[in-house]
N, C-alpha and C positions, 0 to 999 in steps of 0.2 A: 270745584276744580275748573270747570269750564270758564267761570268768571276770571280766574287767574290767567288763563291763556288769552282772554280778551284784553286783560290789563297788559299782558306782554306785548300784544300788538299795539296798544295805545302808547306804551312806553317807547317802542321803536318809532312810532309816528311822531312823538314829541321830540325825541333825540334827532331823528332825521330832519324834522322841521327846523332845528336850531341852525342848520346851514342855510336854509332858506331865509330865516329872519336876519342872520348876519349879512347875507348877500344884499338884502334890502337896506339895512341900516348903516352898514359900515362906510359906504361911499359918502354919506352925509356927516356922520358923527366922527369917523376915524376909528381905528382899532382900540386905542387906549380909553377914550371916553365911553365907547360902547361896552367894553368889558367891565369897566368900573360900574356902569349902571347895571349890567347883568349880575355881577357879584353882590353889589350892595342891596339891590331890590330882592334878590333871592334870599340873602342872609336875613333881611328884615322880615320876610315871610316865615322863615324857618325858626327864627329866634324865639318867638312865643311858644312854639311847639317844644323846643328844647327846654325852655324854662318850666313848662307844664310837666314835662317828664323828669325834671330834676337833674338835668345834665350839666349845669353850669360848673359844679364842683369838679367834675371830671375834665372839663375844658381847662379850668385853671390849673389842674394838676399836670396836664400835658401840653401847656400852651406853646412851648417853643417847638416841640415836634410837630404839632398841628400847624404852626405858622410856616415852618419849612415845607411841610407837605402842601400847604395852601399855595405857596409860590409855584411848586413844580407839578401840582395836580390840578390847579385851576388857573391862577393868574397868568403865568407865563405861557402855558399851552393855549389857553383861550385867546391871548393876544396874538400869538403866532397864527392861529387858525383864522382869526378875524382879519389879520393883514393878508393872508393868503387868499381869502375870499374877495378881496378887492379885484382880483383878476381871474381866479379860478371859479368855474361854475359850481353851484351848490352841490350838484350830483357828484362831480369829480372830487370835491373836498370830502364828502361823506364816504366815498369809496376809499380814499387815502386814509381817512380816519380809522378804517377797519384794519390797518396795519398795526394797531396797538398790541394785539397778542403776539405779533412777530417781534416787536421791540421788547415786550416782556420776556419772551423766550431768550432773546440775545442777552438781556441784562441778567437772566438767571445763571448764565455761565460764570461770571465773576462774583456775583452777589450771593447766589444760593448754592454754588458749587455743583450745579447740574451738568451732566455730560451732553455733548452734542451728538445725539443718536442719529441713526440713518433717517428715521421718519422726521425728526426735527430738521435735519439738514435739508431734506426734500421740501418740507414746508417753507423754510426760509427762502430757498431758491425759487419756489413757485411764487411766493409773495413778491420777491424782487423782480421776477419776470413780469408779474402783473403790473407793478408800478411802471416799468419801462413801456409795456404795451399800452397802458393807459395814457401815458404822455405822448407816445407816438400816434395813438389813435386820435388825439386832439389836433394833430398836425402842428404841434408846437415846436418840434425839433429840440435841439440841445442848446439854444441860446440862453444867455444869462436871465433874460426876462422870463423865459419859460421855466428855468431850473430853480430860481429863487423861491417862487411860491410853493413849488413842490418840496423844496428843502425845508421851508417853514412848516409844512404839514408833517413831514417826517420828523422834524425837530419836536413838534408838539407830541406826536405819538411816542417819541423817545423819552420825553418828560413823563408821560403817562406810565411807560414801562418801568422807568427807574423808581418813580414815586410809589408805584404799586408795591414793589418789593420793600421799600423802606417803610412804608406805612404799616405793612404787616409786621415788620421787625420792631418798629418803635411803638406801635399803638395796638398791639395784640390785646384783645379783650375790651377795648374801648368801643362803645356803641357807635354804629355808623352815623347816626344822626349827630352825635357830638363831633365826630371828625369832620363831617361835611359842613355843618353850620360854622364850626370854628375855622375851617379852611376858607370858606366863602367870605366870612367877616374879616379875617386877618388879611386875606388877599386884597379885598377892597380897600382896607386902610393903607396898605403898602402902595397900592396903585393910585390912590387918590391924588397926591401931588402931581404926578405925571399926567393924569387924566385932566386935572384942572389946567395945567399948562397947555395941553393940546385941545382944549375945548373949542369947538367950532364957533366962528363968529356969524355964520349964516343962520337964517331961521330954520327951525326944524318942523317939518310938516307932521300932520296927524298920522299919516301912514308909517312914518319912521318911528314915531312914539309907540304906535301899535305894535310894530315889530319888536321894539325894545321890551315892552311889557310882556309880550308873548314869549320872548327869549328868556327873560328872567324868571317869570312866574310859572309858565307852563313847561318850557323845555329845560329848566334848571330845578327850581324848588319843587314843583309838583312831580316832575320826573323822578327826582331822588326819592321822594316819599313813596311813589309807586314801586320803585326798585327795591326799597327796604321791605315792603310788604311781600313782594314776590320772593325775595330771599328767604323770608320767614316761612312762607307757605310752600314754595317749590324747592327750596335749597339753592345754594349758590351756583351749582353746576347748571341746572336747568334755567335759572334766571339769567345766566350769562349767555344763553342762546339769543338774547336780544342783539348780540354782536353781529349776527348774520342777517338780521332784519333791518338794522338802521340804514345801511347803504341802499337797500331797496326803496325805503321811503324817501331817503335823500334824493335819489335819482327821480323818483316819481313826483315829488313836490316841485323839484326844479323844472321838470318837463311840463307839468300841468299849469303851474302858476307863474313861472318865469320864461316859459317857452324855450328852455334849454334843449339843445339837440342831443339825441341819443344815437350813437353810431356803433358799428360792430366792434371797433377797437376798444371803446369804453366798456362794452359788455364783456368782451374777452378779458380785459384787464381786471375787471371786478371779479369775474369768475375765477381767475388765477389767484387773486389775493385771498378770496374766501376759501378756495381749495387749500391754499397754504395754511390758513388758520385752522381748518378742519384737520389737516394732517398733523399740525403741531399738537392739537389736543387729543389725537388718537393714541390710545395705549393698548397694545395687543394683550388679549387675555383679560382685560378689565370688564367686569360685569356691567350690563346696561343699567 
C-alpha cells in the first residue's frame, strides 16, 4: 500500500512536469507539432501493451466514439494548453488545469441532470474567484493578451469536463487502456496534416527533443499506465486525489527549473481553486 502512495506522488510529479516540458518545447516547435509528437510517441509506446492485452478488437468495436473522445480529451485540449504555455508560466498553467473538476461539475447539470446544490455552487464560486485572483496576482490585468491564454486553459478544461461525461456514457465497460491508446492514436492521425503544415523550419536542439520525449513517454504514456494501476489498487476516488497534487508539482518544477516567480496572489488563487474542487467533491453524510 505504501508503494501505491509513492506512485501517486510520482504520477503527480509526471503530470505536473508536463507543463514544464511544454513550456520548454513549445516556443521552438509550436503548439501543433509539439502535441502531434506527444500523441504519436505516447500511442506508439502504449500500442504494444494494448496488443499484448488483446484490446484491438474493443478499439475497432468503438472506434468512432474513441475518435471523438480523442479530439476533446487529448488533441484539442493539449493544443490549447500548449498554446497557452507560450506566454503563461508552467506553474500558472498547472493551477488553471486544476479547474477540470469545476468544468466537469458544470457539464453535469445539462448532461447528467444533476442539481446545483449549495456546496456545488460554493465550490464553483470559489474556483472562479481563484482564477480571477490568480490572474490579478500575475499583474496581467484584463487586456486581451492576458485573457486569451487564460481562456485557452479554461477551454481545455471545459473540453476535459465534457468529454469525461461523454466517455462514461459512450464507453462504459471499455478498459481504460483501450480508450487512452485509441484516443492518442486517433488524435495524432487527425492532427498530423496541421502539424506537418506548421512544422518549424529552424533547427531543433537536443534540449527541446529531450523535453518532447519526456512529455510523450513520461508525462503521457507512463503516467497513464501508473494511473490505471492506482485505480485498480486504490479505487478511482483515492486515485483521483492526484488532482490536488499536480499543481503543487507544476509550481515547484516551474520555480526550481525555470526560475518562475511565486507570489502571494498565485498561492491564494491556487488555494481558492483547490478549495473549490474539495467543496465540489464533498458530500455530507458520505462515509470515508
